[in-house]
N, CA, C and O atoms as a CHARMM CRD file, in Angstrom:
* protein
*
  344
    1    1 VAL  N   -111.89300 155.76700  50.87500 PROA 1      0.00000
    2    1 VAL  CA  -111.00700 156.81000  50.38000 PROA 1      0.00000
    3    1 VAL  C   -111.80000 158.10900  50.31700 PROA 1      0.00000
    4    1 VAL  O   -112.96000 158.13500  49.90600 PROA 1      0.00000
    5    2 THR  N   -111.15300 159.16500  50.72700 PROA 2      0.00000
    6    2 THR  CA  -111.81500 160.46800  50.74700 PROA 2      0.00000
    7    2 THR  C   -111.26200 161.35000  49.63800 PROA 2      0.00000
    8    2 THR  O   -110.42500 160.91700  48.84500 PROA 2      0.00000
    9    3 SER  N   -111.73300 162.58400  49.58900 PROA 3      0.00000
   10    3 SER  CA  -111.22800 163.52800  48.58800 PROA 3      0.00000
   11    3 SER  C   -109.79200 163.94600  48.89200 PROA 3      0.00000
   12    3 SER  O   -109.17800 164.64800  48.08800 PROA 3      0.00000
   13    4 ASP  N   -109.25000 163.53400  50.02300 PROA 4      0.00000
   14    4 ASP  CA  -107.86500 163.85500  50.38000 PROA 4      0.00000
   15    4 ASP  C   -106.85500 162.96100  49.67200 PROA 4      0.00000
   16    4 ASP  O   -105.65100 163.20100  49.75900 PROA 4      0.00000
   17    5 VAL  N   -107.32800 161.93800  48.97600 PROA 5      0.00000
   18    5 VAL  CA  -106.43800 161.04600  48.22800 PROA 5      0.00000
   19    5 VAL  C   -106.74100 161.20600  46.74700 PROA 5      0.00000
   20    5 VAL  O   -107.89000 161.09200  46.32100 PROA 5      0.00000
   21    6 THR  N   -105.69100 161.47200  45.96100 PROA 6      0.00000
   22    6 THR  CA  -105.85200 161.67200  44.52400 PROA 6      0.00000
   23    6 THR  C   -104.86400 160.80100  43.76800 PROA 6      0.00000
   24    6 THR  O   -103.96100 160.21000  44.36100 PROA 6      0.00000
   25    7 TRP  N   -105.03900 160.72600  42.45800 PROA 7      0.00000
   26    7 TRP  CA  -104.05200 160.03800  41.61900 PROA 7      0.00000
   27    7 TRP  C   -103.94400 160.77200  40.29800 PROA 7      0.00000
   28    7 TRP  O   -104.88100 161.43600  39.85400 PROA 7      0.00000
   29    8 GLU  N   -102.77100 160.63500  39.67500 PROA 8      0.00000
   30    8 GLU  CA  -102.55000 161.24200  38.37200 PROA 8      0.00000
   31    8 GLU  C   -103.05700 160.29400  37.29200 PROA 8      0.00000
   32    8 GLU  O   -103.13900 159.08400  37.50700 PROA 8      0.00000
   33    9 ASP  N   -103.39200 160.84400  36.14100 PROA 9      0.00000
   34    9 ASP  CA  -103.92500 160.04000  35.04000 PROA 9      0.00000
   35    9 ASP  C   -102.86400 159.22200  34.31800 PROA 9      0.00000
   36    9 ASP  O   -103.20200 158.34400  33.52400 PROA 9      0.00000
   37   10 SER  N   -101.58100 159.49100  34.57800 PROA 10     0.00000
   38   10 SER  CA  -100.53300 158.75900  33.86600 PROA 10     0.00000
   39   10 SER  C   -100.21600 157.44400  34.57800 PROA 10     0.00000
   40   10 SER  O   -100.08400 157.39100  35.80100 PROA 10     0.00000
   41   11 LEU  N   -100.09800 156.38700  33.77400 PROA 11     0.00000
   42   11 LEU  CA   -99.76900 155.06900  34.30100 PROA 11     0.00000
   43   11 LEU  C    -98.26900 154.93500  34.52200 PROA 11     0.00000
   44   11 LEU  O    -97.47300 155.45300  33.73800 PROA 11     0.00000
   45   12 LEU  N    -97.88600 154.24800  35.57800 PROA 12     0.00000
   46   12 LEU  CA   -96.49300 153.92500  35.85000 PROA 12     0.00000
   47   12 LEU  C    -96.28300 152.43800  35.60300 PROA 12     0.00000
   48   12 LEU  O    -97.23400 151.65800  35.65700 PROA 12     0.00000
   49   13 VAL  N    -95.05500 152.04600  35.33600 PROA 13     0.00000
   50   13 VAL  CA   -94.71500 150.63600  35.11100 PROA 13     0.00000
   51   13 VAL  C    -93.73600 150.20600  36.18100 PROA 13     0.00000
   52   13 VAL  O    -92.71700 150.86100  36.39900 PROA 13     0.00000
   53   14 GLY  N    -94.04500 149.09400  36.85500 PROA 14     0.00000
   54   14 GLY  CA   -93.15400 148.55600  37.87200 PROA 14     0.00000
   55   14 GLY  C    -91.91600 147.95300  37.23500 PROA 14     0.00000
   56   14 GLY  O    -92.02400 147.05900  36.39600 PROA 14     0.00000
   57   15 LEU  N    -90.73800 148.43300  37.62300 PROA 15     0.00000
   58   15 LEU  CA   -89.48700 147.95300  37.04700 PROA 15     0.00000
   59   15 LEU  C    -88.74000 146.99600  37.96900 PROA 15     0.00000
   60   15 LEU  O    -87.75600 146.37900  37.56000 PROA 15     0.00000
   61   16 GLU  N    -89.20500 146.87000  39.21600 PROA 16     0.00000
   62   16 GLU  CA   -88.56400 145.96700  40.16600 PROA 16     0.00000
   63   16 GLU  C    -89.53400 145.65000  41.29800 PROA 16     0.00000
   64   16 GLU  O    -90.60000 146.25700  41.40400 PROA 16     0.00000
   65   17 GLY  N    -89.16100 144.71100  42.12500 PROA 17     0.00000
   66   17 GLY  CA   -89.96600 144.37200  43.29300 PROA 17     0.00000
   67   17 GLY  C    -91.25100 143.64400  42.95900 PROA 17     0.00000
   68   17 GLY  O    -91.38300 143.02900  41.90100 PROA 17     0.00000
   69   18 ALA  N    -92.19700 143.72400  43.88500 PROA 18     0.00000
   70   18 ALA  CA   -93.45900 142.99100  43.76000 PROA 18     0.00000
   71   18 ALA  C    -94.31300 143.45600  42.57800 PROA 18     0.00000
   72   18 ALA  O    -95.14500 142.69600  42.08300 PROA 18     0.00000
   73   19 LEU  N    -94.11500 144.69400  42.12300 PROA 19     0.00000
   74   19 LEU  CA   -94.92000 145.22300  41.01500 PROA 19     0.00000
   75   19 LEU  C    -94.18600 145.15900  39.67900 PROA 19     0.00000
   76   19 LEU  O    -94.56200 145.86200  38.74200 PROA 19     0.00000
   77   20 LEU  N    -93.16800 144.34600  39.57400 PROA 20     0.00000
   78   20 LEU  CA   -92.40300 144.19300  38.33800 PROA 20     0.00000
   79   20 LEU  C    -93.32500 143.82200  37.17600 PROA 20     0.00000
   80   20 LEU  O    -94.04000 142.82100  37.23500 PROA 20     0.00000
   81   21 GLY  N    -93.30100 144.63400  36.12800 PROA 21     0.00000
   82   21 GLY  CA   -94.11100 144.36900  34.93800 PROA 21     0.00000
   83   21 GLY  C    -95.56000 144.80300  35.04000 PROA 21     0.00000
   84   21 GLY  O    -96.31000 144.66100  34.07400 PROA 21     0.00000
   85   22 CYS  N    -95.97200 145.32400  36.17800 PROA 22     0.00000
   86   22 CYS  CA   -97.35200 145.77900  36.36200 PROA 22     0.00000
   87   22 CYS  C    -97.46100 147.25500  35.98300 PROA 22     0.00000
   88   22 CYS  O    -96.48100 147.99700  36.04700 PROA 22     0.00000
   89   23 THR  N    -98.65200 147.66500  35.59300 PROA 23     0.00000
   90   23 THR  CA   -98.92000 149.08700  35.41700 PROA 23     0.00000
   91   23 THR  C    -99.88500 149.51600  36.51300 PROA 23     0.00000
   92   23 THR  O   -100.78300 148.76800  36.90100 PROA 23     0.00000
   93   24 TYR  N    -99.68200 150.73900  37.00600 PROA 24     0.00000
   94   24 TYR  CA  -100.47300 151.20600  38.14600 PROA 24     0.00000
   95   24 TYR  C   -100.51800 152.72500  38.18500 PROA 24     0.00000
   96   24 TYR  O    -99.69300 153.40600  37.57600 PROA 24     0.00000
   97   25 TYR  N   -101.49500 153.23500  38.91300 PROA 25     0.00000
   98   25 TYR  CA  -101.60600 154.65500  39.20300 PROA 25     0.00000
   99   25 TYR  C   -101.12000 154.85200  40.63300 PROA 25     0.00000
  100   25 TYR  O   -101.47400 154.07500  41.52000 PROA 25     0.00000
  101   26 LEU  N   -100.32000 155.87600  40.86400 PROA 26     0.00000
  102   26 LEU  CA   -99.83100 156.16400  42.19600 PROA 26     0.00000
  103   26 LEU  C   -100.83700 157.04900  42.91500 PROA 26     0.00000
  104   26 LEU  O   -101.34100 158.01000  42.33200 PROA 26     0.00000
  105   27 LEU  N   -101.13600 156.74200  44.16700 PROA 27     0.00000
  106   27 LEU  CA  -102.05400 157.52200  44.99400 PROA 27     0.00000
  107   27 LEU  C   -101.26000 158.53600  45.80200 PROA 27     0.00000
  108   27 LEU  O   -100.18900 158.22500  46.32200 PROA 27     0.00000
  109   28 PHE  N   -101.78900 159.75300  45.90500 PROA 28     0.00000
  110   28 PHE  CA  -101.12700 160.83100  46.63500 PROA 28     0.00000
  111   28 PHE  C   -102.04200 161.43200  47.68500 PROA 28     0.00000
  112   28 PHE  O   -103.26100 161.46000  47.51500 PROA 28     0.00000
  113   29 CYS  N   -101.45400 161.91300  48.77000 PROA 29     0.00000
  114   29 CYS  CA  -102.17400 162.70300  49.76200 PROA 29     0.00000
  115   29 CYS  C   -102.30800 164.11600  49.20500 PROA 29     0.00000
  116   29 CYS  O   -101.31100 164.73700  48.83800 PROA 29     0.00000
  117   30 ARG  N   -103.52400 164.61800  49.14300 PROA 30     0.00000
  118   30 ARG  CA  -103.74800 165.95600  48.60400 PROA 30     0.00000
  119   30 ARG  C   -103.11300 167.02600  49.49000 PROA 30     0.00000
  120   30 ARG  O   -102.68600 168.06500  48.98600 PROA 30     0.00000
  121   31 SER  N   -103.04500 166.79500  50.78900 PROA 31     0.00000
  122   31 SER  CA  -102.50900 167.79700  51.71200 PROA 31     0.00000
  123   31 SER  C   -100.99600 167.93900  51.62300 PROA 31     0.00000
  124   31 SER  O   -100.48000 169.04500  51.46200 PROA 31     0.00000
  125   32 CYS  N   -100.28200 166.81300  51.72700 PROA 32     0.00000
  126   32 CYS  CA   -98.81800 166.89600  51.78500 PROA 32     0.00000
  127   32 CYS  C    -98.12500 166.46400  50.49300 PROA 32     0.00000
  128   32 CYS  O    -96.92300 166.68400  50.34500 PROA 32     0.00000
  129   33 GLY  N    -98.85300 165.85300  49.55200 PROA 33     0.00000
  130   33 GLY  CA   -98.27400 165.43600  48.28000 PROA 33     0.00000
  131   33 GLY  C    -97.50000 164.13300  48.32500 PROA 33     0.00000
  132   33 GLY  O    -96.91000 163.73500  47.32100 PROA 33     0.00000
  133   34 SER  N    -97.48700 163.46300  49.45800 PROA 34     0.00000
  134   34 SER  CA   -96.74500 162.19900  49.58600 PROA 34     0.00000
  135   34 SER  C    -97.48000 161.05700  48.89800 PROA 34     0.00000
  136   34 SER  O    -98.70900 161.03400  48.85200 PROA 34     0.00000
  137   35 ALA  N    -96.71300 160.11100  48.36300 PROA 35     0.00000
  138   35 ALA  CA   -97.29900 158.89500  47.79400 PROA 35     0.00000
  139   35 ALA  C    -97.80500 158.03300  48.94300 PROA 35     0.00000
  140   35 ALA  O    -97.06100 157.76200  49.88600 PROA 35     0.00000
  141   36 VAL  N    -99.06200 157.59900  48.87800 PROA 36     0.00000
  142   36 VAL  CA   -99.65100 156.82000  49.96500 PROA 36     0.00000
  143   36 VAL  C   -100.09700 155.42600  49.52600 PROA 36     0.00000
  144   36 VAL  O   -100.54200 154.63500  50.35800 PROA 36     0.00000
  145   37 GLY  N    -99.98500 155.11100  48.22500 PROA 37     0.00000
  146   37 GLY  CA  -100.39100 153.79500  47.75500 PROA 37     0.00000
  147   37 GLY  C   -100.48900 153.77100  46.24100 PROA 37     0.00000
  148   37 GLY  O    -99.90800 154.60900  45.55200 PROA 37     0.00000
  149   38 PHE  N   -101.23800 152.79100  45.73000 PROA 38     0.00000
  150   38 PHE  CA  -101.37000 152.64300  44.28300 PROA 38     0.00000
  151   38 PHE  C   -102.67700 151.95500  43.93400 PROA 38     0.00000
  152   38 PHE  O   -103.30600 151.31300  44.77600 PROA 38     0.00000
  153   39 ILE  N   -103.07700 152.10100  42.67000 PROA 39     0.00000
  154   39 ILE  CA  -104.20100 151.35900  42.10800 PROA 39     0.00000
  155   39 ILE  C   -103.62000 150.52600  40.97900 PROA 39     0.00000
  156   39 ILE  O   -103.12800 151.07300  39.99300 PROA 39     0.00000
  157   40 LEU  N   -103.67100 149.23700  41.11400 PROA 40     0.00000
  158   40 LEU  CA  -103.11500 148.33700  40.10500 PROA 40     0.00000
  159   40 LEU  C   -104.02800 148.31700  38.88500 PROA 40     0.00000
  160   40 LEU  O   -105.22300 148.04200  38.99800 PROA 40     0.00000
  161   41 TYR  N   -103.45700 148.61000  37.71500 PROA 41     0.00000
  162   41 TYR  CA  -104.23600 148.65800  36.47300 PROA 41     0.00000
  163   41 TYR  C   -104.11900 147.34700  35.70000 PROA 41     0.00000
  164   41 TYR  O   -105.12800 146.78100  35.28100 PROA 41     0.00000
  165   42 SER  N   -102.90900 146.86900  35.51400 PROA 42     0.00000
  166   42 SER  CA  -102.73300 145.58200  34.84400 PROA 42     0.00000
  167   42 SER  C   -101.58900 144.83100  35.50600 PROA 42     0.00000
  168   42 SER  O   -100.63400 145.42500  36.00500 PROA 42     0.00000
  169   43 SER  N   -101.71200 143.50800  35.49600 PROA 43     0.00000
  170   43 SER  CA  -100.71900 142.67500  36.17200 PROA 43     0.00000
  171   43 SER  C   -100.83300 141.25200  35.64700 PROA 43     0.00000
  172   43 SER  O   -101.71100 140.93500  34.84400 PROA 43     0.00000
  173   44 GLY  N    -99.93900 140.41500  36.11000 PROA 44     0.00000
  174   44 GLY  CA  -100.04900 138.99600  35.82700 PROA 44     0.00000
  175   44 GLY  C   -101.17700 138.39000  36.64400 PROA 44     0.00000
  176   44 GLY  O   -101.78200 139.06800  37.47400 PROA 44     0.00000
  177   45 SER  N   -101.45500 137.14000  36.41600 PROA 45     0.00000
  178   45 SER  CA  -102.57100 136.48100  37.10400 PROA 45     0.00000
  179   45 SER  C   -102.36400 136.39800  38.61600 PROA 45     0.00000
  180   45 SER  O   -103.33700 136.32400  39.36600 PROA 45     0.00000
  181   46 ASP  N   -101.10600 136.41000  39.07400 PROA 46     0.00000
  182   46 ASP  CA  -100.85000 136.29900  40.50500 PROA 46     0.00000
  183   46 ASP  C   -101.31700 137.51500  41.29700 PROA 46     0.00000
  184   46 ASP  O   -101.57900 137.39700  42.49400 PROA 46     0.00000
  185   47 LEU  N   -101.42900 138.67500  40.66400 PROA 47     0.00000
  186   47 LEU  CA  -101.90100 139.89000  41.33900 PROA 47     0.00000
  187   47 LEU  C   -103.25200 140.37000  40.81800 PROA 47     0.00000
  188   47 LEU  O   -103.70300 141.46100  41.16400 PROA 47     0.00000
  189   48 ALA  N   -103.89200 139.55900  39.99200 PROA 48     0.00000
  190   48 ALA  CA  -105.14900 139.96900  39.35600 PROA 48     0.00000
  191   48 ALA  C   -106.21900 140.35900  40.36900 PROA 48     0.00000
  192   48 ALA  O   -107.04200 141.22900  40.08800 PROA 48     0.00000
  193   49 HSD  N   -106.22100 139.73600  41.53100 PROA 49     0.00000
  194   49 HSD  CA  -107.24400 140.03400  42.54100 PROA 49     0.00000
  195   49 HSD  C   -107.10200 141.44500  43.12300 PROA 49     0.00000
  196   49 HSD  O   -108.02100 141.93000  43.78200 PROA 49     0.00000
  197   50 LEU  N   -105.96100 142.11100  42.88800 PROA 50     0.00000
  198   50 LEU  CA  -105.75200 143.47600  43.39100 PROA 50     0.00000
  199   50 LEU  C   -106.07100 144.55700  42.36500 PROA 50     0.00000
  200   50 LEU  O   -106.04500 145.74200  42.69600 PROA 50     0.00000
  201   51 ARG  N   -106.37100 144.17200  41.13000 PROA 51     0.00000
  202   51 ARG  CA  -106.64100 145.16500  40.09400 PROA 51     0.00000
  203   51 ARG  C   -107.83000 146.04200  40.47700 PROA 51     0.00000
  204   51 ARG  O   -108.83800 145.56300  40.99700 PROA 51     0.00000
  205   52 ASP  N   -107.68600 147.33700  40.20800 PROA 52     0.00000
  206   52 ASP  CA  -108.72200 148.34800  40.45700 PROA 52     0.00000
  207   52 ASP  C   -109.02900 148.58900  41.92700 PROA 52     0.00000
  208   52 ASP  O   -110.01900 149.24700  42.24500 PROA 52     0.00000
  209   53 LEU  N   -108.20300 148.07300  42.83100 PROA 53     0.00000
  210   53 LEU  CA  -108.39200 148.32000  44.26000 PROA 53     0.00000
  211   53 LEU  C   -107.43400 149.41000  44.72800 PROA 53     0.00000
  212   53 LEU  O   -106.36700 149.60100  44.14300 PROA 53     0.00000
  213   54 PHE  N   -107.81500 150.11800  45.77600 PROA 54     0.00000
  214   54 PHE  CA  -106.93800 151.09500  46.38800 PROA 54     0.00000
  215   54 PHE  C   -106.03700 150.34900  47.36300 PROA 54     0.00000
  216   54 PHE  O   -106.51200 149.83600  48.37700 PROA 54     0.00000
  217   55 CYS  N   -104.73900 150.28200  47.06700 PROA 55     0.00000
  218   55 CYS  CA  -103.76200 149.59200  47.90900 PROA 55     0.00000
  219   55 CYS  C   -102.88800 150.65500  48.56500 PROA 55     0.00000
  220   55 CYS  O   -102.21100 151.42000  47.87700 PROA 55     0.00000
  221   56 PHE  N   -102.90400 150.70200  49.88200 PROA 56     0.00000
  222   56 PHE  CA  -102.17900 151.74200  50.60300 PROA 56     0.00000
  223   56 PHE  C   -100.90300 151.20900  51.22500 PROA 56     0.00000
  224   56 PHE  O   -100.83300 150.05400  51.64500 PROA 56     0.00000
  225   57 PHE  N    -99.88000 152.08100  51.27700 PROA 57     0.00000
  226   57 PHE  CA   -98.63800 151.75500  51.95600 PROA 57     0.00000
  227   57 PHE  C    -98.86300 151.90400  53.45500 PROA 57     0.00000
  228   57 PHE  O    -99.30100 152.95700  53.91700 PROA 57     0.00000
  229   58 LYS  N    -98.56900 150.87200  54.20000 PROA 58     0.00000
  230   58 LYS  CA   -98.79400 150.86400  55.63900 PROA 58     0.00000
  231   58 LYS  C    -98.07300 152.02800  56.32400 PROA 58     0.00000
  232   58 LYS  O    -98.58300 152.58200  57.29800 PROA 58     0.00000
  233   59 ASP  N    -96.90100 152.39900  55.82800 PROA 59     0.00000
  234   59 ASP  CA   -96.11800 153.48800  56.42400 PROA 59     0.00000
  235   59 ASP  C    -96.79000 154.85000  56.26700 PROA 59     0.00000
  236   59 ASP  O    -96.41100 155.80400  56.94700 PROA 59     0.00000
  237   60 SER  N    -97.77700 154.95400  55.38400 PROA 60     0.00000
  238   60 SER  CA   -98.38100 156.24300  55.04900 PROA 60     0.00000
  239   60 SER  C    -99.76500 156.44200  55.65600 PROA 60     0.00000
  240   60 SER  O   -100.46200 157.39200  55.29900 PROA 60     0.00000
  241   61 ILE  N   -100.16900 155.57200  56.55700 PROA 61     0.00000
  242   61 ILE  CA  -101.53100 155.61800  57.08500 PROA 61     0.00000
  243   61 ILE  C   -101.51200 155.91400  58.58200 PROA 61     0.00000
  244   61 ILE  O   -100.66500 155.41300  59.32000 PROA 61     0.00000
  245   62 MET  N   -102.46400 156.73600  59.00900 PROA 62     0.00000
  246   62 MET  CA  -102.68100 156.97800  60.42800 PROA 62     0.00000
  247   62 MET  C   -103.97200 156.25800  60.81400 PROA 62     0.00000
  248   62 MET  O   -104.93400 156.25200  60.04600 PROA 62     0.00000
  249   63 CYS  N   -103.99400 155.65600  61.99700 PROA 63     0.00000
  250   63 CYS  CA  -105.16400 154.92000  62.46400 PROA 63     0.00000
  251   63 CYS  C   -105.74600 155.58400  63.70500 PROA 63     0.00000
  252   63 CYS  O   -105.02100 156.13700  64.53200 PROA 63     0.00000
  253   64 TYR  N   -107.05400 155.51900  63.81600 PROA 64     0.00000
  254   64 TYR  CA  -107.73900 155.99900  65.01200 PROA 64     0.00000
  255   64 TYR  C   -108.24500 154.77900  65.75800 PROA 64     0.00000
  256   64 TYR  O   -109.07900 154.03400  65.24400 PROA 64     0.00000
  257   65 LEU  N   -107.74400 154.57200  66.97300 PROA 65     0.00000
  258   65 LEU  CA  -108.15500 153.44100  67.79000 PROA 65     0.00000
  259   65 LEU  C   -109.37600 153.84300  68.60700 PROA 65     0.00000
  260   65 LEU  O   -109.29300 154.71000  69.47600 PROA 65     0.00000
  261   66 LEU  N   -110.50000 153.21200  68.32500 PROA 66     0.00000
  262   66 LEU  CA  -111.74900 153.57000  68.99500 PROA 66     0.00000
  263   66 LEU  C   -111.71200 153.28400  70.49100 PROA 66     0.00000
  264   66 LEU  O   -112.20600 154.08100  71.28800 PROA 66     0.00000
  265   67 LYS  N   -111.13000 152.15600  70.87200 PROA 67     0.00000
  266   67 LYS  CA  -111.15300 151.74100  72.27200 PROA 67     0.00000
  267   67 LYS  C   -110.50700 152.77600  73.19600 PROA 67     0.00000
  268   67 LYS  O   -111.07600 153.12300  74.23100 PROA 67     0.00000
  269   68 ASN  N   -109.32900 153.26800  72.82900 PROA 68     0.00000
  270   68 ASN  CA  -108.66100 154.23900  73.69800 PROA 68     0.00000
  271   68 ASN  C   -108.54800 155.62800  73.06200 PROA 68     0.00000
  272   68 ASN  O   -107.80400 156.47000  73.56500 PROA 68     0.00000
  273   69 GLN  N   -109.26500 155.88000  71.97900 PROA 69     0.00000
  274   69 GLN  CA  -109.38000 157.18200  71.32700 PROA 69     0.00000
  275   69 GLN  C   -108.01700 157.83100  71.07300 PROA 69     0.00000
  276   69 GLN  O   -107.77500 158.97500  71.45700 PROA 69     0.00000
  277   70 MET  N   -107.13300 157.07300  70.41700 PROA 70     0.00000
  278   70 MET  CA  -105.79900 157.56600  70.09000 PROA 70     0.00000
  279   70 MET  C   -105.57000 157.49700  68.58200 PROA 70     0.00000
  280   70 MET  O   -106.10600 156.62300  67.90100 PROA 70     0.00000
  281   71 ILE  N   -104.78000 158.41300  68.07900 PROA 71     0.00000
  282   71 ILE  CA  -104.35000 158.37500  66.68700 PROA 71     0.00000
  283   71 ILE  C   -102.89900 157.92500  66.68500 PROA 71     0.00000
  284   71 ILE  O   -102.05000 158.52700  67.34200 PROA 71     0.00000
  285   72 ILE  N   -102.61900 156.85100  65.93300 PROA 72     0.00000
  286   72 ILE  CA  -101.24800 156.33500  65.85300 PROA 72     0.00000
  287   72 ILE  C   -100.92900 155.95600  64.41800 PROA 72     0.00000
  288   72 ILE  O   -101.82900 155.82200  63.58800 PROA 72     0.00000
  289   73 GLU  N    -99.64700 155.78400  64.12900 PROA 73     0.00000
  290   73 GLU  CA   -99.21700 155.36700  62.79800 PROA 73     0.00000
  291   73 GLU  C    -99.62600 153.91500  62.56600 PROA 73     0.00000
  292   73 GLU  O    -99.54700 153.08800  63.47400 PROA 73     0.00000
  293   74 ALA  N   -100.05900 153.61400  61.35400 PROA 74     0.00000
  294   74 ALA  CA  -100.47200 152.24800  61.02800 PROA 74     0.00000
  295   74 ALA  C    -99.32000 151.27100  61.18800 PROA 74     0.00000
  296   74 ALA  O    -99.53700 150.09500  61.48200 PROA 74     0.00000
  297   75 SER  N    -98.10200 151.74700  60.99900 PROA 75     0.00000
  298   75 SER  CA   -96.94800 150.85300  61.13000 PROA 75     0.00000
  299   75 SER  C    -96.78300 150.34800  62.55800 PROA 75     0.00000
  300   75 SER  O    -96.05600 149.38100  62.78500 PROA 75     0.00000
  301   76 LYS  N    -97.44500 150.98300  63.52600 PROA 76     0.00000
  302   76 LYS  CA   -97.38000 150.53600  64.92100 PROA 76     0.00000
  303   76 LYS  C    -98.55900 149.65700  65.31100 PROA 76     0.00000
  304   76 LYS  O    -98.62200 149.16000  66.43500 PROA 76     0.00000
  305   77 VAL  N    -99.50600 149.46300  64.37000 PROA 77     0.00000
  306   77 VAL  CA  -100.66500 148.60900  64.60900 PROA 77     0.00000
  307   77 VAL  C   -100.33400 147.20900  64.10800 PROA 77     0.00000
  308   77 VAL  O    -99.67900 147.05600  63.07700 PROA 77     0.00000
  309   78 ASN  N   -100.77600 146.20700  64.82000 PROA 78     0.00000
  310   78 ASN  CA  -100.48300 144.82200  64.44900 PROA 78     0.00000
  311   78 ASN  C   -101.48500 144.34400  63.39500 PROA 78     0.00000
  312   78 ASN  O   -102.61400 143.97500  63.71900 PROA 78     0.00000
  313   79 PHE  N   -101.05700 144.35700  62.12900 PROA 79     0.00000
  314   79 PHE  CA  -101.84100 143.82600  61.02600 PROA 79     0.00000
  315   79 PHE  C   -101.30200 142.43900  60.68300 PROA 79     0.00000
  316   79 PHE  O   -100.10300 142.20100  60.83200 PROA 79     0.00000
  317   80 PRO  N   -102.14700 141.52500  60.23300 PROA 80     0.00000
  318   80 PRO  CA  -101.60900 140.22300  59.78100 PROA 80     0.00000
  319   80 PRO  C   -100.66100 140.43400  58.59800 PROA 80     0.00000
  320   80 PRO  O   -100.95100 141.22800  57.70200 PROA 80     0.00000
  321   81 ALA  N    -99.55100 139.73800  58.59500 PROA 81     0.00000
  322   81 ALA  CA   -98.56600 139.87200  57.52300 PROA 81     0.00000
  323   81 ALA  C    -99.09200 139.21300  56.25000 PROA 81     0.00000
  324   81 ALA  O    -99.33700 138.00700  56.22100 PROA 81     0.00000
  325   82 VAL  N    -99.26400 140.01900  55.19700 PROA 82     0.00000
  326   82 VAL  CA   -99.72800 139.52400  53.89700 PROA 82     0.00000
  327   82 VAL  C    -98.86300 140.18100  52.83100 PROA 82     0.00000
  328   82 VAL  O    -98.67100 141.39700  52.85400 PROA 82     0.00000
  329   83 THR  N    -98.34600 139.40600  51.91100 PROA 83     0.00000
  330   83 THR  CA   -97.56800 139.98800  50.82000 PROA 83     0.00000
  331   83 THR  C    -98.46800 140.20900  49.62000 PROA 83     0.00000
  332   83 THR  O    -99.58900 139.70000  49.58700 PROA 83     0.00000
  333   84 LEU  N    -97.99900 140.95800  48.63500 PROA 84     0.00000
  334   84 LEU  CA   -98.78900 141.18100  47.42800 PROA 84     0.00000
  335   84 LEU  C    -99.07700 139.87800  46.69500 PROA 84     0.00000
  336   84 LEU  O   -100.12000 139.73800  46.05600 PROA 84     0.00000
  337   85 LYS  N    -98.16300 138.93800  46.78600 PROA 85     0.00000
  338   85 LYS  CA   -98.36800 137.67300  46.09400 PROA 85     0.00000
  339   85 LYS  C    -99.45400 136.82700  46.73600 PROA 85     0.00000
  340   85 LYS  O   -100.05100 135.98200  46.06900 PROA 85     0.00000
  341   86 GLU  N    -99.72200 137.03800  48.02000 PROA 86     0.00000
  342   86 GLU  CA  -100.78500 136.29300  48.69700 PROA 86     0.00000
  343   86 GLU  C   -102.11600 136.93400  48.41100 PROA 86     0.00000
  344   86 GLU  O   -103.14600 136.45900  48.89100 PROA 86     0.00000
């Protein structure tokens, strides 16, 4: 993570979805202000392994492919499918 990613000091609470009942900090792009991920602060035991890690939304990431020197959206890169519960 570079200085281009920031987070606010206020904690958010997940009210639905995979982060239901969790508290987290939202990560923002300093340039455009878009939400790009989160840092999980507290959770149940099923997500404990993600606490204090920078978790990014795949839709918000650009990738640089070394082999063919191209910049593409991460959503177009083939990542292994992993859910938050895994």
